[in-house]
N, C-alpha and C positions, 0 to 999 in steps of 0.2 A: 364402316371403313371407306366404302365408296363415297359416302357423304363428305367425309373429310378430304378425300382426293379431289372431289369436284370443287370444294371450297378453295383449296390451294390453287388449282388450275384457273379458277375464275379470278382469283386475286392476281395471278401472274399476267393474264391477258389484260386485265383491267389496268394494272400498273404500267404495262407496256404502252397502252393507248395514251394514258395520261402523261407518260414521260415525254412524248412528242409535244403535247400541249404545254407542258412545263418548260420545255426548251425554248419555245417561242416567247413565252412570258418572261423568262430570265433574260433573253436577248433585249427585250424592251426595257426591262428593269435596269440592265447594265448601262443603258444609254442615259438613264436619269441619275445624275450624280449630285447636282446642286439644286436646292429649292430655297431661294432667298438666302438667309444666313445659315441654313441647314445644309450639311454635307453628309452624303452617305458614307458610312465607315466600312461596314462589311455585312455579309449575310450571316446571321446567327444560327439559323436553322431552317430546314425545309421539310414540311410534312407531306401527307398525301395530296392535299389541295391548298395548303396555306404556306406562306413563307414569311419569316421574321427577319427584318433588316434593322441594323443599328444606325440611327441618325444622330449626328452630333452638331450642336449649335456652336458656331465658330467664335462667338463673343462670350457667351455665358458658360461654355463648355458643358452645358446640359446634354445628357444622353437619353434617348428614348428608344425602346424596342417596339417597332411598329409591324403589326401582322396584317397582311392583306391576302386576299384570295387569289389563287393563280388561274382560276377557271372563269369562264364567261357564261354564255347562254346554255352550255351543255350541263350546267349544274342541275341536279335533281332536287326535288322538294326536300328529300331527306338531308341532302348536303346543306341546303339553305337553312333547314331547321337546326342542324347541328351547329352551324356557324352562329346563328342567332342565339342559340341556347348558351353557347360559351360566352358571348358578349354580355348577355343578360346576367348570367351567374357572376361573372367577374365584377360587373358594375354594381350588383346588388349585395353580394356577400363579401365581407372584408375580414381577412385573417392574416396574421403575420407570416404564416407558412403557406400562403397561397399568393401567387404573383398578383400584385395590385395594378389597377388601371390608372391612367392619368388623362387629363383633358388633351385632346389632339389639337395642336396649334393650328389656327385657321390657314396659314400659308402652306403647311404640310398637307392639310386636308385638300386644299385646292390643287397643289402640285401633284399629289398622288392620284388624282382623279383619272388621269390618262392611263395609269397602269393598274386600274381597278375595274376590269371588264365585268365582274360579277355584280357591281353596284351594291355589294353587301357592305355593312358598316366596317370601317377600318378600326382595328383594335390597337390602341396606344397603351403600352405597358411600361412599368418601371424596368430599367436595365439592370440585369444581374451579371456583374463583371466576371464572376468565377466560372462561367461556362456551365455545362450540364454534368450530371453525375456520371453518365456514360463515358465522357471524355476522361474523367479521373480514374474510372475503373479500367480504361484501356491503357493507362500508363504501365510501364514495365514493373515499377515498384509496387503496383496494386494487383499483381498477378495472383497473389494469395490473399486478397482482401485488404481492407483499409485498417488504419490504426484504431485502437479502442475508442479514443476520444472522438474520432470522426464517426465511428459506428454509433456511439451513444447519441451524438447530435442528430444524425440522420434519422434514427428510430424515434427520437423524441419529437423532432419537427414534423416528420411524416405522420406519426401517430396523432399529433395535434391537428394537422390539416384534415386527415380522413375523419377523425372524430367530429370535427366541426361540420364537414360536409354531411355526414350521416345524421348529425343532430338536426340538420335542415332538410332531411329526407332526400339527400342527393348522393348518388353513387357515381364515382369517377369513371370506373370501368376500363381505365387504361393506365394503371400505375406501373411505371417502369423507370429505369435510370435515365432514359432520354427525356422524360417528362419531369425531371427534378433539376432545378437550376440552383446555382450558388450565388447568393447575394452577399457581397463583401461590404462590411460596415467600416467605412474609411476612418471614422473618428473613434473607433473602439479597438483596443488591442486585446488579442486573445492569448493563446499559449505560446510561450517562447518568443514573444515579440511579434508574432504574426497577427494579421488583422482578423478580427472576429467575423465569423460568417453565419449566415442563416440559410437553411435549405427551404426552397419554395416549390410547391407543386404547380405545374403549368398544364396547358392543353386540356381544357375542360370541354372540348368539343364533343367528346363521347359521353360526357356526364348527363345523367338523366334522373329526373325526380321519380321516386318510387314510393307509393303509399302502402298501407297495410293490406290492401286488396288487389294490388297489381304487381306484375313482375315483368322483366324485360324479355324480349324475344328476338332481338336483333344481334347479328354476328359482328361484334366490334372488338377493337383492341389488337395488340400485338400477339401473335399466336403463342409464342413461348411463355407468355405471362398470363394467358387466359386460364380461368378456373375450369375444372373438368366438366362441370354441368353445362358449360357453353357448347362443348363438343357433343355431349351425350344426351342433353335435354333441350327441350324447346324453350324452357323458361329458366330464369335465375333471379336472384335477389341481390341485396347489397353485400352478401357474404363473398361475392366474387372479388371484392376489394381486399378482404382478409387474405385470400389466397395469393393475390398479387403482392400484397405487403409482405407475406411470409417469404415468397421467392426473393423479393428485393432484399429483405433482411439477411437471408442466407448468402446471397451473392456479395453484399458489401462486406460480409465477414470472411468468406472463403474465396472470393474472386470468381466464383462459378455458381451456376444454378444447381439446386439440389437433386433434380431428377433427370438423369441421363442427358446431360447437356450436348452430347455429340449426336443425339438423335433428333429427328423432327417430331413434332407433337403426335402425329399419327402413329409413330413408332413407340414413343415412350409412354403414352397414355395407358395402354393395356397393362404395362408393368406397374405403373403407379397405382392403378386401380386395385391391384392385388396387395398393396401395403396395408399394414395395421395402423391403428391410431398412434402407436409409439414410434413408428418409422417416420423419420424426417428427411431421409436421404435414400435415394436409389441410384447406385452407380455400377459401372462396369469394371470388373477386376482386370488385373494385368493379363490374364488369359482369356478375357472376353466373357466371363460369367457375370450374371446379374446378381447383385448383392444388396440387401436391405440393411439400413443402419439406423440406430436411435441417436446417433451423435453427429456433431459437426466434424468436418475434416480437421485433423490435428494441426495441419499446416495453416495457421492463422496468426493474427496479431492481437487477439483479445485475451484477457486473463481467464484463468480456470474457473473462478467463481462466477463470472459473468457468462462464460460458455455454458456452464451447467444450468443457469437460470434461463438463458435464451433457448436452450434445447427444450425445456419444458413449455416455454411459450410457443415455440414452433409447432409442437404437437397440437396445440389449439388452433393456430393460424392455418396450418396445412392439413387439417382434417379433410378427408375425402368427402364425407357426407356434408352437403351444404347446409342441411338443417341443424347440424351440430357444430359446424365450423365457427370458431370465434365465440362460442357460447358454453354455458355450464350444463346445458341439457338440450336435447332436440327441440326445434321450434318450427311452427307453421306460419310464423309471421315475419315481417321485415322490420329491421331496426329494433327498437325497444318499445314498439307500440302495443298496448294491451289488445288482446284478441277480442273481437266482438262476439265470437262464438261462445255459447255457454258451456261450462264444464271443461274448457281447455285452459290448462295452466301454461302460460308462456314462460320461456326461459329467458335468462339474462345474458346480454353481450358482455363478455369479460376480457376480450382480446385487448382492449385499450387500457382498462384498469390494471390488468395483470402486467402489461408492459410498463405502465407508469410506476408500479410498485418495484419492478426490477431495476428500472433506471434510477430510482431513488436510493438504492442500496449503496452503502459506502464500502468501497473495495480499496484496500491499502496494498500498494505494491512494494515489495522488498527485493533488493538485489543482494545475493549472497556472494561476496568476494572470495571466500575460501573455496567455494565449489563452482564459481562462475555460472550460476544459474539464477533464473528469474522466478519469483514466487509472488503470489497475491492471496490475500485473505479478506473475507468480509468481516468488517468490524461494526460494533455498535457503540452507542454513546458511553457505555460503562466498561468497554474492553480495555484492559491494561496491557502494558508491555510484558508483564509476567505471563499472561495468557498467550501472547504472541510467541514468547520464547518456548512455551510448551508445544505450540503448533510446529514451530521450526524444528524442535527436537524430533518430532515424529517424522517430518519430511527429510531432514538432513542428518539426523543422528548426532547433532552437536548439543551437548548438555547445556542447560540454561546458564549454569555458573560460568561456562566458558564462552558465552555469547556477549558480544558488544554490539548494541544497536545505536546507530548515529543518525540524527536527523539531518537531511540535506539542507533544511531551511536555516539552521543556526549552528551547525557543526557540533551540537552538544550531545553527550551521551544520554540515552533515555533510561531513566530509573525504572525499577520494576513496578512501582505504583503509579507510573505516569499513564494518564489516559490517552489512548492512541488517537482519538478523534482530533486532538490538538495538532497532530502532525499530518492530517489528511486534507487533501483538496481534490477537486474533480479534474485536474489537469491531465491525468493519465500517465504521469511520469513517476519514476522511482523516488519516493520521498524518504525512504529509510534504507540504509545500507547496513548489512550484517557483516561482522568481523569475528574472528576467533582470537581468544587470548593466547592460544598456543602457537598459531602459525598464521601466515598471511594468505597464501594460496596453496591448496593441496598439491602434492606432487603429481598425482595422476587424476586429473579432472576428466569426467566423462563428457562426451559431446553427443548431442542428439542429432541423428541423421534421419531424414525422411525415409519412410519405408521403401518407396520405389528406388531411391538412390542407393539405399542400403542393399536392396535386392541385387542391384547391378554389381556392387562392389564385393558382395559376399558369395555370389553364386555365378555359375556359367549361364548367362542369359542368352537365349537365342537371338541372333542379330535380326531375324525376321520379326520377332515380337517387338524389339526396340524400334523397328522401322514402321510399326503400326502408328498411325497418326495420333490416336488417343494416348497411347503409351508414351510416345515421343513428346507430346505437348506436356503431359504431366511430369515427365523427366526434366524438361527444360524449366518448367515452373518451380518444381521442388528443388532443383539444383540452385536456381537463382534465389529462391527463398532461403536456402541454407546459407548462401553467401551473405544475404542481407541480415539474417539473424546473428551470424558470427560478427559482422561489422557492428551491429547494435550492442552485442555482448561486450565487445572490445571497448566501445565508447562508454558503456556503463562501468566497465572495470577502471578505465582511466579516470572517470568522474569519481568513482568510489575511492581511488587512491588519493585523489586531490582532497576529497572530503575527509579522509582519514588524516592526512597531513595537517589540515586546518584544525581538526578536532584535537590532535595531539598538542597543538599550541594551547588550546583552551584547557586540555586535561593537565598539562604541565603547570599552568597557572593555578588551576583548581587544587592540584596536589600541594603546591606551595602554601596555599591558604589553609588547607586541611592540616598540613604539617605544622604550621604556625599555631593553629588552634590546639593541637595535641601538645605542642611544645609548651604552650601557656599552661595547659592542664598539668603537665609534668612539673612545671615550675611551681605551681600552687601545691602540688603534692610534696615537693621538696620542703616547702614552708611548713606543711603539716608534719613532715618527718622531723624537722628540727624541733618543733614544739613537743611532739610526743617523745622524742629522744631525750630532750632536756628534762622533761617531766619524769621520764623513767629513770634517768641517771640520778636526779635529786631524790626520787623515791627510794631507789636502791640504797643510796648513801644514808638516808634518814633511817630506813628500817634496819640497816646494818648497825647503825649507831645505837638504835633502841635495843637490838639484840645484845650488843656488848654491855649494855647497862641492865639488861634483864627486865625491861619495863614493858608490860602489856603486849609482848610480841606474839602472845597466843592467839590474838584476833587479827593478825596481819598476814596470814598465810595466803589469802586470795590474791594479794598484790603480786606475789612471786609468779603466779601463773600468767597474769597480765603482762608482766615484764618480759616473759618469754615470747608472748605474742608480739609485743613491741619489737623485740629483736628480729623476729621473723619478717615483719612488715618492712622494717628498715633495710633488711637484707634484700627483699624483693625490689624495693625502690632503688637501691644501689645498682642492682642488675639491670633494671629497666633504664635507668639513666645512662649506664655505660653502653648498652646496646643502642639506645636512641641516639647517642652521639655519633655512632657509626652510621646509622641510617641518615642522619642529617647530611653527612658527607656524600652519601649516595644520592640523596635528593638534589643537592646542589650540583652534583656532577651531571645528573639527567637534565636539569634545567639549563645547563650551559650548552647542551648539544644543539647545533644549529640545524633547523629544518625549514628555514625561510626559503631556501633555494630549491626546494622540491618542485614547486609548480613549474619553474623554468626548466628543470631537468626532465620533468614529465613531457613538457611541450617539445623539447628537443628529441626525446625518444619517439613521440608520436609522429613527428616530422619524418623521422627515418623509417619507422615501422608503422604502416597503416594499411587499411584494406581498400583505400580509395581507388588505386589503380586496378585491383582485382575486381572491385565492384563495377567500375566502368567497363571492364572487359566482359564481365558476366552480363551486364545490361545490354551491351552492344550485340553479344552473341544471341541473347534472347530476342531482341528486336529484329535482328536479321532473320531469325527463324520464323517470326510471326509474318514477315514480309514474303516468305516463300509462297508462291502461287501454286506450284505443282510439286507436292511432296513426293510424288512417285518418281520424280527425277532422281537418278542415281547420285548426282552431285549434291542434291539437297539432302539425301539420306546420309551422306558422309558427314554432314555438318553435326550430326548427333554426337560424334566423338568430341567435338569442341567443348560442349557444355560439361561433358564428363571430365575433361582435362581441367576445366575451371574448378570443378568440385575438388579434384585431387590437389590442385595447387592451393586451394583454400585451406585444406587440412594441413598441408606442409607449412603454410604461412602461419597458421595458428600455433603449431608446435614450435616454430622458430621464434615467434614473438614471446611466448611464455618462457622458453629457454633463455633467451637474451635478457628478458626482464628480470629474472632472478639474480642476475649478476650486476644489475645497475645500482649505482649509489643511492638513488632515491628509494629503491625497493628495500635495500639493506637498512637504510636509515629508518624507514617506516616500520619495518619488521622488528628491528632491535629496540627502538624506542617504545614501540607499542608493547612488546613483551616486558620491558623494564618497568614502564609506568604501571602496567597491570600488576606486577609483583609488588611494587612500592605501594600502590593503592591498597592492596590486600594487607600489607604489613602495617600501614598506618591505621587501617580499620581495626586490626587486631590489637595494635598498641593502644589505640584509644579505648578499646574495651577493657584491656588490662589496667590501664590508668584509672578508669572509672571503678574497676573492681577493687584496686588497692586503696583508692580514695575512700570508698565505702567501708573497707576494713579499718582504715585509720579512724574514720568518724566513729565506727562502732567501738574501737578500743578506747578512744577518748571518753566516750559515753560510759563504758564499763569502768574505767578508772575513776571517773567522777562519782558514779554510783557506789563503787566500792569504798571510796574515801569517805563519803558522807554516811554510808552504812556503818563503817567502822567507828566514826565519831559518835553516831547515835548509840551504837552498842556499848562503847566505853562509857558514854555519859549515863546510860541506863544502869550499868552494872556497878558503877562506883558510887557509894554513898558518902564518900569522903573526898573532898577536892584534892586531898593530898595524894590519892591513889592515881590520879589522872596525869598522863605525860604532858609535857609542855605543848606538844603538837596539837592537842585537842582542847586546850584551855586558853582563854583570852583574858589576861590580867595585865593591866597597865603597870608593869614593873620593869624598868630598864636593865636591872642587873640579873634578869633571868638568863639561864643558859639553856640552849637547845638540848633536849634529851634528859635534862636533869629533873627529877621529881619535884612537883610543886611543894611537897611536904617540907623540904629543906628551907623553904622561904616562908611557908605558912605557919610553921610551928612557933614562930616568934609571936604570932598574934593569937595563939590558942590559949584559953584559960588553963592555968596550971592545976586547978582543982579538979578538972575533968580529965586529966591525963590518963589515970588508971582506967576509967570507963572507956576512953577512946582506944586504949591498947587492947582491951577485951573485944571491942567491936571490930577493931582492925584484924584481930586473929580470926574472928568468924568470917569476915569478908575474904581473907586469904584462902581459907578452906573452901569457901564457895567458889572462888575463882579457879582453884585447882581442879575442882570437879568439872567446872565449865570448860576448862582448858582440855581436860581429858576427852570430854564430849566432842569438842571442836576438832581435836586431832584425829579422832576416830572417823568423824564425818569426812575430813579431808582425805584420809586414806581411802575411803570408799569411793570418793569422787575421782581420785587419781587412778585407781584401779579401773574404773569405768572408762576414763579417757584413754587409757593405754590400749583398750580394745578398739577404739575408734581409729580409723586410718587418718593419718595427717595429710591434708591436701596442700600440695605445693604448686605454685604458679609455674607454668611452662613458658620459657622465653625462647624456645627454639624457633618461633615464628620470625624472630629478628635476625636470624642467621642469614648469611648470603645464600641466595637461591640460584 
């Protein structure tokens, strides 16, 4: 503990002495404004003994970041070594996520000679116009971390930079937000029209080469980001970068460091030393107790699946034991260099590969309009929307059949068998909106309030506890975070309503097409009905005529059953046609409803009701609080009430917006048409199924009639040995004076030999007796079949689906 105190004291005295030297250096630097066509723009940053200045060429507009040393002869050998090492590394190793060097123009080199008392090399680097990461983290809107797309990009770029350095046996030793700059790619557009950016690591002055047999023993880097072994041990390895990287990752996600950020390292190190492998966060509770957690703070802007994955990665990066940190097992070597000692099995560094795997995961974001909640799910190349609907049912309790999923990209409804990867991209925005077929927005939607803010609103909190700096800062942050999330939720709701309005246009067109297809199917069904009906009527008339003449009707009983089936099918077709005519009127009425004006109505409503004024007020309140120098001042403590009032006003505004929205024309149009089209869609689907079923039954009846007819002809032809016994309907003789239903015998007897009449009469008598026996057999068989059919239940088609709902 004494060692740590001495280190801090030494740094304070050391910096105080150097501050005076820096002051004189800056005075000289300020006098130097023009060097040829180059003009000094501004100071980009100033470190312990180096300063970076932006120079701009007046003609070409080229910009260069030039780093010079602020010291002179008082430089120690270690300082010179550090400076030289940084220049050497930057000029030797090139990586897209490490700031690159450029040739120093001769006129600048000559002009800067007078303000370079150290005579050390001047470092000329590419200019990164986006500033450094610390500047972005200090913004009010970053108080609870950055957005997911930014977090992903930072982790990817910094992982690539550190892995590159480590592959070249170089440890950075000073990874922190101040040493990460943002390079803006002017010619490439990123998300939502913004310029694409790349994060680059800078300030390699502390970087050092480490081989398998050597470790560092110098006290370097920013205290808050130093690994524990630098405080507790004389030596350390490249695993110190894993620790700093883990702290950085936690901070860009939550806006604060994971280990007691209100304490100095000398205070928080003993508490952190007591943590387990699974603990990734150590914080002070509302009442001042120290608590250990395995999770990231819930007040952040990343999705739940990514949060869970990052938490597992942080357990590896923030491992206390440096031999195990970043690895799959304890190690006695640096980097991934095989040990030269026999019998020692080296472990593998997994911190980079594990992070790459996490960042390659596909996470699909869904905004639920009915519940006004945001959700995210990890998807794979084969995940379908049917699976997504099952996940949503578990989270929200909305049945899959009642869910409508709409893609933001094309405003189209996503079918159950649709592969979700088609609707995914890495923009981090909500690609899919969820709607319910039964309602638009639930009457009582829950709102998630941060725990600390909730504690204040639901219990009598001591004013003294709220006046505690730590509690107050968290209260300000979480209250402002709540306002931001409500504003984002409102923006997502408006976007969702716009998406739904556009999708209803497409849905209406699609329903018309589907209606026309079913209408054609019913038209074809009517043609089949006409054919079957005509065939049945002719058959009934013919059989009736045969019965009247008593000719061979004993083999025609099967036709009567088929004629009954024909009557049933024609009755079903008639019902379907009648109900379909009513639905057609309903479809045309829905198609005539005007929804083109909804976007304009939405914009008008947003202009009148929005969170912008409240957001600005919350932001100003938070910024004013951060500027307070003496929090113990009574007037400053009274400001705590301001942010509480902002929170309460936010709740009131939310309730007012939802209440007003439910009475707006655009809301009623979307809700009514959405419900109507959903019902019509279901009816058309059912009608299509019924039409197909009836069509199949019609085809089956036609096939049965055909088979029955030809079977009857074959039977009669086989039973009759004399052509005279066959009815006209089963005989083909080219004789124009035949009469339908009249026995052929009346015409054939004229050509029969009179000598054989007696023999023919005897044969005819035998045939008649045989036919009587056969007729008795057939009648008995028919009675048995009819009795069996009476036991079977008759299946009727249900047309209730076509009734108005």
